[in-house]
N, C-alpha and C positions, 0 to 999 in steps of 0.2 A: 505492497498500499503506499507505505513509504515513499518507496522506489521509482512509482508509477508518479506520486506526485511531483517529485524532483525532474527525471525525467521531463513532465507537464510546461513546468519551469522552468525549465532550463529552456527547451524548446518553444518557453515562448519568448524571454530574454534575446534571440537569437535570431527570431525574425522580427520585432522585436530592431534590437540591430540590425540586422543588416538590410531593415527596409533606411535608419531615419540615417541610415550612415549612407547610404546612395543619392537622397533627398539630400541631404548636408553636398556631399561633393559635387552633386549636377548643380545646386547656387555658387559650388565653392571652381566651379568649372566657367562658368558663364560668369562669374565679374569676372578672376582667372584669365580669359583666356576672352570667351566672346565679347565684350564691354571694353575690360579694361580693369585694372588698378587706379590711373587720371580719370575715369571717366564713375569712379566707383564714390574716386575721392569727391568727385562734385554733386554726386546725389548725398551726398555724410554731408558736406558743407548748406546741401541745401534745407536739409531738415535735422538744422542746427545739433548733427552731435558734433560733444567737444572731439576737442583735437583727432578733424580728420583725418591730418597728416600721417597718423601715425593704424587710428583704427581700422579706416579703411584697407591698410597691407593685412594685418593684422585677423579680422574678421574674415576678408578670404581667405588667407593662407590656415586659416582654424578650420574654416571650409572647406578646401581642397583636404587638406591632409589627412582632420580630423575624420572627414568623411570619410575616411580610405580605412585610417586606421578604426572606424568604429564598424567596420565589411569586417576584417578582418578582428572584430574582438579583439584590439591593441591597450593599454588604456583606456577601458570600459567608461572606469569614473570618475575616472581624470579627466578626456574626452568632454563624457558627460555632460561633466558641470561647468565646465567652459561654452558647453554648445546653454545651457541653463540660463547663466549665469545672458549673453551672449543674447536670448529671448529675450530674460526677464527684458532690461537693456530696449532693444525693436518694444515691445508694447508699452511700456512706461516712456518712452521718447520720439517714437514716430508713431506706427497706430493705431492707441489709443486715441486716436488725435480725430482719428479717424473714423468711428468705431468699433460693432463687434465685428459684425456680416459686413460681410458689403468687398468688396476692390477696395486695396489697399489695409481694409480693416485688421482688427487682431487674432482676428478665430485662428487662419496663421503657425506666425508667432504663437501664439500660448498652445496649437497640440504642440509643431515641435519642442521646444520647450516643454511641455511637463512628460510626454518621450523623455526626455532627456535625463528631466528627474525620476523618469521609474529603473532606469538602466545606472541612475549613480543608486541609487539605492538594492537595486538588483543584479545588480551588477550584468555579466556580459555572458551571462548563460552555461550552456554545453555550447560545444566545439568554436572557442576561442585561443587568441596564445594568450589570453591572461586567464585563460582555466586551466589550458599546458604549463605554462609558468609557476603553478600555482601547486601541478600535483607533482612535476618534475622538485619544484626545492621541498615539498612534503617527503620523497622519495633517494633527499643525498640528508635528508638531518634523518631520516632510523636507520643510513645506513653506517653512521659514521654513528661513535663510542659516546 
């Protein structure tokens, strides 16, 4: 019974992690490749994001490489925490002014942020690099006298 529950929870976290990672990667790819950081900087300036010259490249790199990290389950809790913070800032600084629902509204960053918080709390689930490292560390500790 407990094994089935662990498997279901781990599988749910795996699915959440991979889908969220793909979506963040796609947004990072769009910022980095399609639009370019100068255009992101200009948009952040328009939205009155503090320190747009610093924040635009940081967000772009986080979304691009952090999305990949989530897909493979590497540093899941750390990356997810950074995404949760990013989405909280996006909601508070930009999207909530537009409203909850509709173009530019807060619903998408709220969903992304909530999913990120779930990964902060639950971890990467099964089939993650984090899980592999954790299992390997336990085996190494067991072998030592």
